[in-house]
C-alpha positions in Angstrom: -13.7 9.0 -95.9 -12.2 9.2 -92.5 -10.6 12.5 -93.8 -14.1 14.1 -94.5 -15.6 12.6 -91.2 -13.2 14.0 -89.0 -13.5 17.7 -89.9 -17.0 17.4 -89.4 -16.7 15.8 -85.8 -14.6 18.5 -84.9 -17.2 21.0 -86.0 -19.6 19.2 -83.8 -17.5 19.1 -80.9 -16.5 22.6 -80.9 -20.1 23.8 -81.1 -21.1 21.4 -78.5 -18.7 22.9 -76.3 -19.7 26.2 -76.7 -23.3 25.4 -76.4 -22.3 23.9 -73.0 -20.8 27.3 -72.0 -23.5 29.1 -73.0 -26.2 26.9 -71.2 -23.8 26.7 -67.6 -25.0 30.4 -66.4 -28.6 29.8 -67.1 -28.7 26.1 -65.4 -26.7 27.2 -62.5 -29.5 30.1 -62.1 -32.2 27.7 -62.2 -30.7 25.3 -60.0 -30.2 28.1 -57.3 -33.8 29.3 -57.5 -34.7 25.3 -57.2 -32.8 25.2 -54.2 -34.3 28.4 -52.6 -37.8 27.1 -53.3 -37.4 23.5 -52.2 -34.9 24.0 -49.2 -36.7 27.2 -48.0 -39.8 28.3 -49.5 -41.6 24.9 -49.0 -40.6 24.6 -45.5 -41.4 28.2 -44.5 -44.8 27.5 -46.3 -45.1 24.4 -44.7 -44.9 25.9 -41.0 -47.5 28.8 -42.0 -49.9 26.3 -43.5 -49.5 24.2 -40.4 -50.3 26.7 -37.8 -52.6 29.5 -39.8 -54.0 27.0 -42.3 -53.1 29.6 -45.0 -51.2 28.7 -48.2 -49.0 31.5 -49.3 -46.5 29.9 -52.1 -43.3 32.2 -52.4 -43.6 33.6 -49.0 -40.4 31.7 -48.1 -38.2 33.5 -50.8 -39.8 37.0 -49.8 -38.5 36.3 -46.4 -35.1 35.5 -47.3 -34.9 38.6 -49.2 -36.1 40.8 -46.6 -33.8 38.9 -43.9 -30.8 39.8 -46.4 -32.0 43.3 -47.0 -32.3 43.6 -42.9 -28.7 42.2 -42.7 -27.3 44.7 -45.3 -28.9 47.6 -43.6 -27.2 46.1 -39.9 -23.9 45.6 -41.6 -23.5 49.1 -42.8 -24.2 50.4 -39.4 -21.5 51.1 -37.0 -23.0 48.8 -34.4 -23.4 45.9 -37.0 -19.8 46.1 -38.1 -18.6 45.9 -34.5 -20.9 42.6 -34.3 -19.8 41.2 -37.5 -16.0 41.9 -36.5 -17.1 40.1 -33.0 -18.2 37.2 -35.0 -15.1 37.1 -37.1 -13.0 36.9 -34.0 -14.7 34.1 -32.5 -14.8 32.3 -36.0 -11.0 32.6 -36.0 -10.9 30.3 -33.2 -12.3 27.4 -34.9 -9.6 25.9 -37.3 -12.0 24.5 -40.1 -14.8 26.8 -39.9 -12.1 29.7 -39.9 -10.9 28.5 -43.4 -14.2 28.1 -44.8 -14.9 31.7 -43.6 -11.9 33.6 -44.8 -12.4 32.0 -48.4 -16.1 33.6 -48.4 -14.7 36.9 -46.9 -12.1 37.0 -49.6 -15.1 36.5 -52.0 -17.3 39.1 -50.4 -14.4 41.5 -50.6 -13.4 40.9 -54.2 -17.4 41.4 -55.2 -17.5 44.5 -53.1 -14.5 46.2 -54.8 -16.4 47.9 -57.6 -19.5 48.8 -55.3 -16.8 51.0 -53.0 -15.4 52.6 -55.9 -11.7 52.1 -54.5 -10.7 51.7 -58.1 -10.9 54.8 -60.5 -10.5 52.8 -63.6 -8.8 49.9 -65.3 -5.4 50.2 -67.1 -2.6 48.0 -68.8 0.7 47.9 -67.5 3.9 46.7 -68.4 5.2 43.9 -65.9 8.0 42.1 -65.3 9.5 42.9 -68.6 8.7 45.1 -71.5 6.0 44.1 -73.9 4.2 41.9 -71.3 0.8 43.4 -70.2 -1.0 42.9 -67.0 -4.5 44.2 -65.8 -4.2 47.0 -63.0 -6.4 49.4 -61.6 -5.7 52.9 -60.9 -6.5 53.7 -57.2 -5.2 57.5 -56.9 -2.3 59.7 -58.0 0.6 61.2 -56.3 3.1 64.3 -57.4 6.6 63.7 -58.0 8.2 67.0 -57.0 11.3 65.9 -58.4 10.3 65.7 -61.8 8.3 69.0 -62.2 5.4 67.9 -60.2 4.7 65.4 -62.6 1.3 63.3 -62.0 2.5 59.8 -61.3 -0.5 56.9 -61.0 -0.8 54.5 -58.1 -1.9 51.3 -59.8 -3.0 48.0 -58.0 -2.2 44.8 -59.8 -4.1 42.0 -58.4 -3.5 38.2 -58.2 -5.6 36.1 -60.2 -7.9 34.7 -59.0 -8.3 36.3 -55.9 -8.0 40.1 -56.4 -7.7 41.0 -52.7 -4.0 40.0 -52.9 -1.6 41.4 -55.4 0.9 44.6 -55.4 1.2 48.2 -55.9 3.1 50.0 -58.2 3.8 53.7 -59.2 4.1 54.5 -62.8 4.0 57.4 -65.1 0.5 57.9 -67.5 2.7 57.4 -70.3 3.6 53.8 -69.0 0.0 52.8 -69.1 -2.7 51.6 -71.7 -6.1 52.4 -71.7 -7.8 49.1 -72.6 -11.4 50.9 -72.9 -12.7 48.2 -70.4 -15.1 49.0 -67.4 -13.6 48.1 -63.7 -16.3 45.0 -63.7 -15.2 43.6 -66.9 -11.6 44.0 -66.4 -12.4 42.1 -63.0 -14.0 39.5 -64.6 -10.5 38.9 -66.7 -8.6 38.9 -63.0 -11.0 36.3 -61.3 -11.2 34.1 -64.3 -7.5 33.9 -65.3 -8.5 35.5 -68.7 -11.3 33.1 -69.5 -14.0 35.4 -69.1 -13.8 39.2 -70.3 -13.6 41.5 -73.5 -12.3 40.2 -76.5 -10.6 43.5 -77.5 -8.3 46.2 -76.4 -9.6 49.9 -77.4 
């Protein structure tokens, strides 16, 4: 009897776990939306109702979106970049806040890498020993004049789970493999340590 029940329990455990993994993203999204609504929208709406006697649900979230948009515009300009550089300089003088700021900056830099198009494409490169492959990103090319002007790839190999640290290698095209992944898919593999990403190699 126990032998029959065990496979059934394993079956339930496996798919309950998969169900949990499937529901985490939407639940987190709902949680963030709820925080925005409770923490921002209600407060802003309350202030407006108190002073203007007008009820405008959702106005707080709209204001947050507009503020983020304006910050994005400012940060893209030369003056804005100087302002944020000054802010970073001041934050570095405060020990605990500096640590938190640096973690946030690394995450922000990582997420912005695909947008900056610093990576041309994702490749697999033999690393450490033959037959062991790692994810790399082509950042450009150089010409090897000693080898009949052969084109050599400049490949950045990130360190999981923080892709902003890593190493750069020069390899021949023949020493790389095209996994058939987009830059975003390869980045997910790196950041998650292989937990998230394509389940195939082209």
